[in-house]
C-alpha positions as CSV (number, residue, x, y, z in Angstrom):
1,M,-34.1,16.6,-24.7
2,L,-34.3,16.4,-20.9
3,P,-37.7,15.3,-19.7
4,L,-39.4,17.9,-17.5
5,F,-42.3,17.9,-15.1
6,P,-45.6,19.4,-16.3
7,R,-45.6,23.2,-16.2
8,T,-47.8,25.4,-14.1
9,S,-47.8,29.1,-13.3
10,S,-44.7,28.7,-11.2
11,A,-41.3,29.1,-12.8
12,I,-39.8,26.5,-10.6
13,T,-42.5,23.8,-10.7
14,R,-40.1,21.2,-11.9
15,F,-38.2,21.4,-8.7
16,L,-41.4,21.7,-6.5
17,V,-42.8,18.3,-7.7
18,P,-40.7,15.3,-7.3
19,A,-40.6,12.7,-10.2
20,P,-43.2,10.0,-9.7
21,S,-41.6,6.8,-8.6
22,S,-41.3,4.1,-11.2
23,S,-39.8,1.6,-8.8
24,P,-42.6,-0.4,-7.2
25,H,-40.0,-2.5,-5.4
26,L,-39.3,0.4,-3.1
27,L,-42.6,-0.4,-1.4
28,Y,-41.5,-3.9,-0.4
29,S,-40.6,-4.4,3.2
30,L,-36.9,-4.6,3.6
31,R,-37.4,-7.1,6.4
32,N,-39.0,-9.5,4.0
33,P,-36.8,-9.9,0.9
34,P,-38.0,-12.2,-1.9
35,F,-35.3,-14.7,-1.0
36,S,-33.7,-15.8,2.3
37,S,-30.1,-15.7,3.1
38,R,-30.5,-19.3,4.3
39,F,-30.6,-20.3,0.6
40,L,-27.0,-19.1,0.3
41,R,-25.7,-21.8,2.6
42,F,-23.9,-24.6,0.8
43,S,-25.0,-28.2,1.3
44,S,-23.0,-31.4,0.8
45,S,-25.2,-32.7,-2.1
46,T,-23.6,-33.6,-5.4
47,S,-25.4,-30.8,-7.3
48,D,-24.5,-28.2,-4.7
49,A,-20.9,-29.4,-4.7
50,N,-20.7,-28.9,-8.4
51,S,-22.1,-25.5,-8.1
52,L,-19.6,-24.7,-5.3
53,R,-16.7,-25.8,-7.5
54,Q,-17.9,-23.5,-10.2
55,H,-18.0,-20.6,-7.7
56,Q,-14.5,-21.4,-6.6
57,Q,-13.2,-21.2,-10.1
58,E,-14.7,-17.8,-10.6
59,D,-12.7,-16.5,-7.6
60,L,-9.3,-17.9,-8.3
61,H,-7.6,-14.6,-8.9
62,G,-4.0,-15.1,-7.9
63,H,-1.7,-16.8,-5.5
64,G,-1.3,-17.8,-1.9
65,G,-3.3,-19.3,0.9
66,S,-6.9,-20.2,1.2
67,S,-9.8,-18.7,3.1
68,K,-11.3,-20.0,6.3
69,A,-13.9,-21.9,4.4
70,G,-11.8,-22.8,1.4
71,L,-14.3,-21.0,-0.9
72,V,-12.1,-18.3,-2.3
73,K,-8.5,-17.5,-2.8
74,S,-6.5,-15.0,-0.8
75,G,-6.7,-11.3,-1.7
76,L,-8.4,-8.0,-1.1
77,Y,-12.1,-8.1,-2.3
78,L,-13.7,-4.7,-2.9
79,V,-17.4,-5.5,-2.2
80,A,-20.1,-3.1,-3.3
81,T,-23.0,-2.8,-0.9
82,P,-26.5,-1.3,-1.2
83,I,-26.8,2.5,-1.3
84,G,-30.2,2.3,0.4
85,N,-32.3,-0.7,-0.4
86,R,-30.9,-3.9,1.1
87,E,-32.3,-6.0,-1.7
88,D,-29.8,-4.5,-4.1
89,I,-26.9,-6.6,-2.8
90,T,-25.7,-9.4,-5.1
91,L,-25.5,-13.1,-4.3
92,R,-21.8,-13.1,-5.0
93,A,-21.3,-10.2,-2.6
94,L,-23.0,-12.1,0.2
95,R,-20.9,-15.2,-0.6
96,I,-17.7,-13.3,-0.4
97,L,-18.7,-11.6,2.8
98,K,-19.5,-14.9,4.4
99,S,-16.3,-16.5,3.2
100,A,-13.9,-13.7,4.2
101,D,-11.6,-14.0,7.2
102,I,-12.4,-10.4,8.1
103,I,-14.4,-7.4,6.7
104,L,-12.9,-3.9,6.7
105,S,-15.8,-1.5,7.3
106,E,-16.0,2.3,7.2
107,D,-18.5,2.3,10.1
108,T,-18.8,-1.0,11.9
109,R,-22.1,0.0,13.6
110,H,-23.7,0.7,10.2
111,S,-22.3,-2.4,8.5
112,R,-23.3,-4.7,11.3
113,K,-26.9,-4.1,10.6
114,L,-26.5,-5.3,7.0
115,L,-24.5,-8.3,8.1
116,Q,-27.0,-9.3,10.8
117,Y,-29.9,-9.0,8.3
118,Y,-28.2,-11.6,6.1
119,E,-26.9,-13.7,9.0
120,I,-23.3,-13.0,8.2
121,T,-21.0,-13.5,11.3
122,T,-17.6,-12.6,9.7
123,P,-15.7,-10.3,12.1
124,L,-15.6,-6.6,11.4
125,L,-12.7,-4.2,11.6
126,S,-13.0,-0.5,11.4
127,Y,-11.3,1.0,8.4
128,H,-11.8,4.7,7.6
129,K,-9.9,7.8,6.5
130,F,-8.8,8.5,10.1
131,N,-7.1,5.2,10.7
132,E,-6.3,3.7,7.2
133,S,-2.7,4.6,7.4
134,E,-2.1,2.9,10.8
135,R,-4.1,-0.2,9.7
136,E,-2.3,-0.7,6.4
137,S,0.7,-2.6,7.6
138,S,-1.3,-5.2,9.7
139,I,-3.8,-5.7,6.9
140,L,-1.0,-6.3,4.3
141,E,0.6,-8.8,6.7
142,R,-2.6,-10.7,6.9
143,L,-3.0,-10.7,3.1
144,R,0.6,-12.0,2.8
145,Q,-0.2,-14.8,5.1
146,G,-3.0,-15.9,2.8
147,E,-6.2,-14.4,4.3
148,V,-9.3,-13.3,2.4
149,I,-10.1,-9.7,3.3
150,A,-13.3,-8.0,2.2
151,L,-13.5,-4.2,2.1
152,I,-16.9,-2.4,2.2
153,S,-18.0,1.2,2.6
154,D,-21.1,2.5,4.3
155,A,-22.8,2.4,0.9
156,G,-21.9,1.8,-2.7
157,T,-18.6,0.7,-4.2
158,P,-15.4,1.0,-2.1
159,C,-12.6,3.3,-3.2
160,I,-15.0,5.7,-5.1
161,S,-15.0,8.8,-2.8
162,D,-14.6,6.3,0.0
163,P,-11.7,4.7,1.9
164,G,-9.7,1.9,0.2
165,M,-7.9,3.5,-2.7
166,E,-4.5,3.7,-1.0
167,L,-4.8,0.1,0.2
168,A,-5.7,-1.1,-3.2
169,K,-2.8,0.7,-4.8
170,V,-0.3,-0.9,-2.3
171,C,-1.8,-4.3,-2.9
172,V,-1.4,-3.9,-6.7
173,T,2.2,-2.8,-6.2
174,E,2.9,-5.9,-4.1
175,N,1.1,-8.3,-6.5
176,I,-1.6,-9.1,-4.0
177,P,-4.8,-9.8,-5.9
178,V,-7.4,-7.0,-5.8
179,V,-10.8,-8.4,-6.8
180,P,-13.8,-6.1,-7.6
181,I,-17.2,-7.5,-6.5
182,P,-19.5,-5.2,-8.6
183,G,-22.8,-3.8,-7.4
184,P,-24.6,-0.6,-6.4
185,S,-23.0,2.8,-7.3
186,A,-24.6,6.2,-6.7
187,V,-22.8,7.6,-9.7
188,V,-24.1,5.1,-12.3
189,C,-27.5,4.9,-10.6
190,A,-28.0,8.7,-10.8
191,L,-26.6,9.0,-14.3
192,S,-28.7,6.2,-15.8
193,A,-32.0,7.8,-14.7
194,S,-31.0,11.4,-15.1
195,G,-32.1,12.0,-18.6
196,L,-28.8,13.8,-19.3
197,S,-26.2,12.6,-21.8
198,T,-24.5,9.3,-20.8
199,D,-22.2,9.2,-23.9
200,E,-19.5,11.0,-21.9
201,F,-19.4,12.0,-18.2
202,K,-17.0,13.1,-15.5
203,F,-17.3,12.1,-11.9
204,V,-16.0,15.0,-9.8
205,G,-17.1,13.7,-6.5
206,F,-17.0,15.9,-3.4
207,L,-15.6,19.4,-3.9
208,P,-12.8,20.9,-1.8
209,K,-13.7,22.9,1.3
210,H,-11.4,25.8,0.4
211,T,-13.3,28.4,-1.6
212,G,-10.6,29.1,-4.1
213,S,-9.9,25.5,-4.9
214,R,-13.6,24.7,-5.0
215,R,-14.4,27.4,-7.6
216,E,-11.4,26.5,-9.7
217,K,-12.8,23.0,-10.0
218,L,-16.2,24.3,-10.9
219,Q,-14.6,26.6,-13.6
220,V,-12.9,23.6,-15.2
221,A,-16.1,21.5,-15.0
222,A,-18.2,24.3,-16.5
223,A,-16.1,24.3,-19.7
224,E,-16.2,20.6,-20.3
225,T,-18.7,19.0,-22.7
226,A,-19.3,15.9,-20.7
227,T,-22.0,15.5,-18.1
228,Q,-20.6,16.5,-14.7
229,I,-21.4,14.5,-11.5
230,F,-20.9,15.7,-8.0
231,Y,-21.6,14.4,-4.5
232,V,-23.1,17.2,-2.4
233,P,-23.9,17.0,1.4
234,P,-27.4,18.3,2.2
235,H,-26.0,21.2,4.3
236,K,-23.8,22.4,1.4
237,L,-26.4,22.2,-1.4
238,Q,-27.5,25.8,-1.3
239,L,-23.9,27.1,-1.5
240,F,-23.1,24.6,-4.3
241,L,-26.1,25.7,-6.4
242,E,-25.3,29.4,-5.9
243,E,-21.7,28.9,-7.0
244,A,-22.6,26.6,-9.9
245,S,-25.3,29.0,-11.2
246,L,-22.7,31.8,-11.2
247,I,-20.0,29.7,-13.0
248,F,-22.0,27.3,-15.2
249,G,-24.8,29.8,-15.9
250,D,-28.4,29.9,-14.7
251,S,-29.8,28.2,-17.8
252,R,-27.6,25.0,-17.5
253,L,-29.7,21.9,-17.0
254,C,-29.2,19.9,-13.8
255,V,-30.6,16.9,-12.0
256,I,-30.7,16.4,-8.2
257,A,-31.0,12.8,-7.3
258,R,-31.9,12.3,-3.6
259,E,-32.3,9.1,-1.4
260,M,-31.9,6.8,-4.4
261,T,-33.3,3.3,-4.0
262,K,-35.0,4.3,-0.7
263,I,-38.7,4.8,0.0
264,H,-38.4,8.6,-0.5
265,E,-36.3,8.4,-3.7
266,E,-36.7,11.5,-6.0
267,F,-35.2,13.0,-9.1
268,R,-35.7,16.8,-9.5
269,R,-34.9,18.3,-12.9
270,G,-34.6,21.8,-14.2
271,T,-32.0,24.6,-14.5
272,L,-29.4,25.6,-12.0
273,G,-31.2,29.0,-11.6
274,E,-34.4,27.3,-10.7
275,A,-32.7,24.9,-8.3
276,S,-30.8,27.7,-6.6
277,K,-34.0,29.7,-6.0
278,L,-35.8,26.7,-4.6
279,Y,-33.1,25.6,-2.2
280,S,-32.4,29.1,-1.0
281,T,-35.4,28.7,1.3
282,Q,-35.2,25.0,2.3
283,Q,-32.6,22.4,3.1
284,P,-33.2,18.9,2.0
285,K,-32.3,15.7,3.9
286,G,-30.6,12.6,2.7
287,E,-27.8,11.6,0.4
288,M,-27.6,13.6,-2.9
289,T,-25.9,13.3,-6.2
290,V,-26.0,16.4,-8.5
291,L,-25.6,16.1,-12.2
292,I,-25.0,19.1,-14.5
293,Q,-25.4,19.2,-18.3
294,G,-22.1,19.5,-20.3
295,N,-21.2,22.7,-22.1
296,T,-23.1,22.8,-25.4
297,N,-21.7,26.2,-26.5
298,V,-18.2,25.0,-27.4
299,V,-16.6,27.1,-30.2
300,D,-14.3,25.2,-32.6
301,N,-12.6,28.3,-33.9
302,V,-9.3,29.0,-32.2
303,P,-9.5,32.5,-30.5
304,S,-7.0,35.1,-31.5
305,D,-4.0,35.8,-29.3
306,D,-5.6,39.0,-28.2
307,Q,-8.7,37.2,-27.1
308,L,-6.6,34.6,-25.2
309,K,-4.6,37.3,-23.5
310,L,-7.8,39.0,-22.5
311,E,-9.2,35.8,-20.9
312,L,-5.9,35.1,-19.2
313,N,-5.6,38.6,-17.8
314,E,-9.2,38.5,-16.4
315,L,-8.5,35.2,-14.7
316,I,-5.2,36.3,-13.2
317,N,-6.7,39.6,-12.0
318,K,-9.4,37.5,-10.3
319,G,-6.7,35.9,-8.2
320,H,-6.1,32.6,-10.2
321,S,-2.6,31.4,-10.4
322,L,-0.7,31.4,-13.7
323,S,-1.0,27.6,-14.1
324,M,-4.7,27.6,-13.3
325,A,-5.4,30.5,-15.6
326,V,-3.7,28.6,-18.4
327,K,-5.6,25.4,-17.6
328,L,-9.0,27.2,-17.6
329,V,-8.4,29.0,-20.9
330,A,-7.0,25.9,-22.6
331,V,-10.0,23.8,-21.4
332,G,-12.5,26.4,-22.4
333,T,-11.1,27.0,-25.9
334,S,-9.5,24.8,-28.7
335,A,-6.2,26.6,-28.3
336,K,-3.2,24.4,-27.5
337,R,-2.1,24.6,-23.9
338,K,1.6,25.2,-24.7
339,H,0.6,28.3,-26.8
340,V,-1.7,29.6,-24.0
341,Y,1.1,29.1,-21.5
342,A,3.5,31.1,-23.6
343,L,1.0,34.0,-23.8
344,A,0.6,33.8,-20.0
345,L,4.3,34.1,-19.5
346,K,4.3,37.2,-21.6
347,L,1.5,38.7,-19.5
348,S,3.3,37.9,-16.3
349,G,6.6,39.4,-17.5
350,K,8.4,36.0,-17.2
351,L,9.0,35.2,-20.8
352,Q,12.8,35.3,-20.6
353,E,12.7,33.0,-17.5
354,G,10.2,30.6,-19.0
355,M,10.9,30.3,-22.7
356,D,13.3,31.4,-25.4
357,D,12.3,33.1,-28.6
358,S,11.6,29.8,-30.3
359,G,9.0,28.9,-27.8
360,Q,11.1,26.1,-26.2
361,K,11.4,25.7,-22.4
362,S,14.7,27.0,-21.1
363,K,16.8,25.4,-18.4
364,V,16.1,28.2,-16.0
365,N,12.3,28.0,-16.4
366,K,10.8,27.3,-13.0
367,Y,7.3,26.8,-14.5
368,S,6.0,23.7,-16.4
369,V,3.5,23.4,-19.2
370,A,2.0,20.5,-17.2
371,E,1.3,22.7,-14.2
């Protein structure tokens, strides 16, 4: 059962009182970490040389070239960086960032603070969603020439709702090594401390701006049994909770994780209805990850055709496309998608175009079961 805050006379107490911090390390000064970056420098002693050779072996992930310091092999290194607390960076991440020929950064001003803190002088090159296409060819050429290129985002793991996915795909296609350097991730951080089920979860990320597309995604998420995880900007939290309450139901449990690993870290737990009421009068600050309990009211019995037609008709009348109506009904029931699709064609008057009497797709069918 999801742990809750102590009850009082207020119906939304759980959202009014943030969870007490169980992370005393958050009180440490970020300017005085328990270790110094100077200890990461390599000396010429025999013991350090042996350690260095061991590190080199760990990073031999492919072909071509050598880095400027000869520490790691050429390739694209996806380096996870702290999501708030600078102490969360790994020793391996610092070593790769020091050894790289260049670091691709989402925001060079933001990243430079982290690098300066750890005395890393590797050059930075801006790489974000507005210039990644034009940067791609020059970056690939440098990789082909044997350089070591590290990619970091503003916080967390690159390519996860951050720039880098397309570059990684191209590198894989061209057999250029793509090496993950694991570390902080807001998704895993929030899920592990949420108190919701971790057996199965789905990372949805940021929702579309378009109202119709956004609500369609929420409809699909509401029907799934896995814990659903969203990234929500502070200024959009109220709208998100209003729509989620309507689609998931007011009683569905949720967790709002805010400012994780930072001084003001908090986890607020309760129902979507409670959260929606609370944030209708206030707008929080800081980065937020919202988790919603999976659907626990799944019915195993296959609905009758009449029931399926009724659900399809309601969705189509609400403005959903044929393919989306089929998807929503199939996800929300145990009915086979192909069967639901056939019923939808009947409702739309396109049975003769879409399928023959045997239920097989005809050549003139302009729809697809996979739509």
